[in-house]
Each structure stands twice: as C-alpha cells, then as structure tokens.
C-alpha positions in Angstrom: 15.1 39.3 18.0 18.3 40.5 18.8 20.9 38.0 18.8 24.2 38.6 21.7 27.3 37.2 20.4 29.2 35.9 23.1 32.3 37.2 21.3 31.5 40.5 21.8 32.2 39.8 25.5 35.4 39.4 24.9 36.8 41.8 22.5 38.7 44.6 24.2 41.1 47.4 22.5 43.7 47.9 25.5 44.9 45.7 28.5 43.5 48.2 30.9 39.9 47.4 29.7 40.5 43.8 31.1 41.1 45.6 34.5 37.6 45.1 35.9 36.2 42.5 33.7 35.2 39.4 35.5 35.3 35.9 33.7 33.3 33.0 35.3 33.2 35.1 38.8 37.4 35.7 38.6 39.7 38.8 37.3 42.4 38.2 35.0 44.9 38.1 37.9 43.5 35.1 39.3 43.2 33.5 35.7 46.9 34.0 35.3 47.6 32.6 38.4 45.7 29.3 37.5 47.1 28.9 34.1 50.6 29.1 35.9 49.5 26.6 38.2 48.2 24.5 35.5 51.3 24.5 33.2 53.6 23.9 36.3 51.5 20.7 37.1 51.3 19.6 33.5 55.2 20.0 33.0 56.0 18.2 36.4 53.6 15.6 35.0 55.5 15.5 31.7 58.8 15.1 33.4 58.2 12.5 35.8 56.5 10.1 32.7 59.7 10.5 31.1 62.1 9.8 34.5 60.1 7.1 35.5 60.2 5.6 31.8 64.1 6.0 32.2 64.3 4.5 35.7 62.1 1.5 34.6 64.1 0.8 31.3 67.6 1.2 33.3 66.3 -1.2 36.0 65.0 -3.8 33.2 68.5 -5.2 32.5 68.8 -4.5 28.7 70.8 -1.9 27.0 69.0 1.1 26.3 68.7 1.2 22.3 68.2 4.0 20.3 64.8 4.4 18.5 66.7 3.6 15.0 68.2 0.6 16.3 
C-alpha cells in the first residue's frame, strides 16, 4: 500500500514552482486576489462595527466612559 501525503502537494523550493500549480482549480494569482478581497471586506466590517458602536454610544446621551472608569 502506497501512502500519498497531502503535504507533498504543497512543498515547493522556489516561487517559480508555483507558476503552473492549480489549487482547487485556481492558480496562485487568483488566490492572491481572493485573499486581498477577503482582507478588504473583513477590515471594512471591523471598522464599521467600531463606527456603529461609537455612533450608538454617542447618541445615547450618556458620556463616553473609558474602560477603567
């Protein structure tokens, strides 16, 4: 019985080895674009949560307290 380990699929020695590699049907350039879009959307969600919380707390009429107060 021959065991093929999945980590052997991802081992490479130089960046030029990844040029023709397809991961789940997409090349590495597509994955880089997907990662940038994902990081952009998550950063927008993170900033919007803080902004909405700030707006809600400032409209509540109470003074904004620091966590140590």
